[in-house]
N, C-alpha and C positions, 0 to 999 in steps of 0.2 A: 504494500500500500504506500502511496506517495504522501509524504508529510514534510512539514518544515519548509515549504517553498514560499518565496516572497512574491507577492503580486506585482506585476508591472502596470503601467498606466493603462494599457489596452484592456487589462482584465476588468477594470471598472465599468467597461461598456460592452461586455461580452454578449449581452442580450440584444445588441443592435446588429450583430453580424448575421449573415445569411444562415449560418449553421446554428445549432442549439444543443440542448441536452435533454435526456430522459432519465429519470431517477426512480428506481423501484426497490422496495424493501423485501428482504427475505422473510422477515418476522420469525427468525429462528430462535428457539428457546435457549440455545447455547450461546448465541452471539448474533443479535440483530444486525444485519448489514444492509447498506445501500449499494446497489449496482448502478454504475454510471455508464450510460451509453451516449456517444456523440451522435447527434442528429444532423445529417447532411441536408442541403437545400431540397433535394428530391425526396426527403422523408426517410431515407434508409438509415438504419442504426448500426453503429459499430461499438462493440464493447470497449470501454476504457479501463476501468478498475473497479474494485470493491472496497468499501470503507465500513469499518465497525462504527456503530452508533455509540458504543460504550454502555449500551443497555441490552436488555433481553426481550425477545419476542415471546410468543406464547405457543404452547403445543397446539397442534391442529385439533379443532373441535368439530365433530360432525353435527351439523345443524339440520334443519328441516329438509327432508327428501335427500339426505346424504350429501348436502353441499359442503365442501371443505372451506368453511368460512369462520375462522377463529375470532375475528374482530367484529364482523357483521356491521361495518361502518364505512362511511365515506369521509375522506380527509385525514387519514392517518399519516400521509406524507404530503406536504404542501410547500409551495414556493411563495416567498414574499412578493408583493406587487412589482418591486424593482428587480426581482430575480437574483438578488444578491445573497439571499439566505434560504436555506432548506430546513424545514422543521419536520421531525419524525417522532411519533409516539412509540414508546417501548412498554407494551402492556404487561409483559412478564415481570419487569422490574419496577413498574410504576414510575417511569422517568420520561423526560422530554429532552430530545437532542436537537442541537442547532449546528448546522454546517454553514461555512462560508463557501459560496459557489464561485469558482473561477472558470475561465474558458476551458481548461483541460484537466481540471481536478477539483476535488472537494477538500476542505480542511475542517475537522471537527473543532468547534469553538467552545461548546459547553454541553454537558449532560446534567440535568437538574431533576430533583424530585418533582413529580407532577402535581403534588398537593392533594393527592387522593389515591385511589386504587384502580388499576386497570384502565389507563387512558387509551381511548380508541379514536379520537378525532381532535384536530387542532385547527385553529383559524388565526389569521393575522391581518391587520389593517394598520398601515403606517408602522408605528412603534408599539402597537398593542397586540398582544398574543393572548388567546384564550384556549385552554385545553379542557376537554370533557372526560371525566373519569366515571366509569359505570360499575365499578366494584363497590360492594358494601352499600352505603346510603347513596353513593354517587354525588358528584358535584361538578361545577364549572369553576375554574380558577384562572385569574388574570396574571400576566407577566408583562414587564416592560422589556422590549428588545432594544438594547443600547450597545452598539459597537462590539458585537460578539458576545454579549452577556445576556442572560435572562434573569430579571429580578422580579420576584413575586410582589404583586401590588397589594398593599395592606387593604384589608376589608373587601377583597374581591371574590371571596369564596361564597358560592351560593349552592345550597343543597338541592339535589334532585329527588330526594325522598324515595329512593328505590328500595332500600332495606333488604338487599339481597346478599348473596355470598360474595367474598372478596374476589373469587374468580367466577364471574357470573355466567348464566345461560344467556348468551348474547342475542338469542332470538327474541328476547323480551326487553332488552335494555335499549336506551336511546342510541341512535346511530350516527348523528352528525351534529356538529356545532358550526356556525358560520356567521360572519358579519354581514349586515346589509351593505349594499354598495356604497352608501354614504358613511358607513362605519359608526353610526350612532345607535345601532341596536344589534342584539345577538339573537340568532334563531337556534332553537334546539328541536330536532325531529325526534319524537318519542314513539316507540312502537306500541304504546298504549293508545294509539290512534289520536294523539294530541300533538299540537305544535305550539311551542312556548316562545314568547318574545320578551326578552329582557331589554329595557331601556338603559342606555349607558349615561352615567353622570359625567360631569366635566372632568372629574379626576380619574376617569376610566373604570370606575366601579359600576356594577350592574344594579338595577332596581332590586329592592329587597325580595320581591316576588315577581314572577313573570305574568304577563297577560297570556292566557291559554285559550286556544281555539280548537274546536274539533277538526280532525283531518277529514278531507273530502272522501277518502277511501280507507281501506283496512291495511294496517301495518305500513305507515309511511316510513320510508327508509332513508332517502337522500334528497337533496334539493340543490337548486341553483337559481340565479337571478338573470333576467334579461336586461337590456340597456335601459328599459323604462322603469326598472326597479320592481318588476313583478316577480313573484315567487312561484317556482315550479317544483313540485314534489313527486318523486317516484314512489309507487305503492306496490307492494308485493302481491296483494290480493284485490286491490281496487274495489269494485262494486260487489264482489263475492264474499261469502263468509270465509273466515280464517281457515286456510288449508285447502281451498279449492284450487285445482291446477289450472294453468293457462288463463289466469285472470289478472295479469299484470296491467298496470295503468299509471297514468300521470294526471295530476290535478294542477290547476293554475289558480293564483290568488292575487288580489290587490291587498297590500298592507296599508291599513287605514291609520289615521292620525292617532286614534286611541290604542294602537298596537294590536287590534284585532284583525282577523283575516276575513276578506270577502271573497267567496268562491267565484271564479270566472268560468272555468271548465271543471266539471266534477268527474274524476275517475274516467278519463278517456281510455278505453280498453285497447290493448295491443295484441290480445289473444295469445300471449306468451307467458312463461312461468319464471318466477324469481326475477322480476324487474326490480333491481336494487340500486344500481348506480346510474346517475343522470348527469348530463352536461348540456348547457345552452351554448350554441355557437351562432351568433347573429340571429336570423329569423328561424333557426332550426333547433330542435332538441333531440338528443340521442340517449337511449338507454341500453344497458347490457341486460340480457335475459339469460342468466347464468345457466340454469338447468337446460335450456334449449340450445345453448352454445350459439346464440345469435344476438343481433342488435336490432332495435326498432328506431324509426325516425319519425318525428312530428314536425309539422309546420306551425309556427306561432303567428297568428293573425295580428293585425294592428291593435285589436282590443284585448290581446292576451289569450284569446281562446285557442284551443288546440285541435288539430286534425292529423290523422295518420298520413304519412307520405306514401304508404303502400297498403293495399287492401288487406293483405294477410298479416300485417304488422311486422314483417321481416324486411329489413333494408340491407343487411350484410351479415356475414359470419366469418370468424377467423378460422373456421374448420370444425368438423365434427369432434365431439368429445374434448373440447378445449376449455369449457367453462369460463368464458370471459367475465371479468369482475370489474375492478376499478377502471375508470376512464380518465384520460388527460388529453389536453389539446395544445397545439402549438400553431403560431401564425407567423408567416413570412410576409413580404410585401405583396405577393400575388397568390399565395397558397395557404391553405389551412389543413392541418393534419390532426387525426384522432388516433390515440394509442389505447390499447387495452392490455391489461395483465390477464393471462389465461391460466387459471390456477390449476387446472388438471393436466395441462401439457407443459407447464413451466416456461411459457413463451410470452413475448410481447409482440403484438401485432400493430402494424401501421396501416391506417386507412387515409386516403386522400378524400377530403370533403369537397365535392363538386359544387358548382354554382347552383344547381337545382336541388341541392340537399342530399343527393345520392352519395353513397360511399363506394370507393374502389379500394379493395384490399391490395396493398403494395407488397406485403411480405411479413414474415415473422422471424424473430431471432430467439434463440434459447438463452438459458442462463439462470432462470429462477428455479427454485425447488419444484420438483414435479409432484403434484397432488400432496403437498406437504405444508400448506398454510401460508404461502406468500400473500402479502396484502399491502397495498399502498403504491401510488404512482403519481409523479408530477412531471411536467414537461414545459419547455419553452422553445 
């Protein structure tokens, strides 16, 4: 592993170059590692190196329908908006790691206690970082990101009242924490069919209790925002009762001034199973449907309503028996790419996002553990 190298001036502007990087976590219980791939302008990936987070992942847990999904979350690996920093949760050791991102390498800057047990999702806006822990009672905890350090913000801990075991059944625990685009609120997607909104105070601490709205569908898993600030949430079971197959869906919402949610489109079905990870790219939204080893695509109308891009709900696939999970995207001057971690095959797939919203599979690269709990991806 490369360490101890000093950045040059060009490293500070690495995200402006035509090439980029893709970062995926092994989530190994022995030593959680980040795999660094160089992204070429044509979207192809070349392995660069692997870096220890200084923390531990968690053993694979077989969740609903045999899915190898130990964290059951979105946002366990994220990049800061300026692409200088990479944040990684270490659920097995209840720690949060921070890497400095250079053009051709990573450097571990800090590994700190997450402020709770079993962290599965993290979010960042400017110099504010919030991590969500889902072990035990569960909580959200704030940190200040300052020149390679993470400092816990006083009075930033808010309980999630989960009251479960320290190593939880992640099928029932919250799955994502995220800032709103303006950075003035925090969203938590809870698998109890609720969505929580915490207002942020001027000192970066959250409101004492969140405003809670019911989810449009069953088992909300992950979310993203569009350019208008509307919220889009992927649901494992959508309009169907818990456990019904091929009922994946996405709902869209307006976030109102009182922090409640107003449904725009309620549980628009994609007829697939295990719709867990979602990402918004311009006027389009994409989901991975893990159990079916495929992806769905949606068109976002001007009013925020959703419609499927294909009649059968399938827009692309990384291949049979791949189990695509986390999604990340990258943008160049004229192209956009989508990347998936494929948990059963241990690969990362690259898709070109076409102007009409369709996806073209460009290829896949190996390197992740095969069917052994890898989770988390970020890209630029």
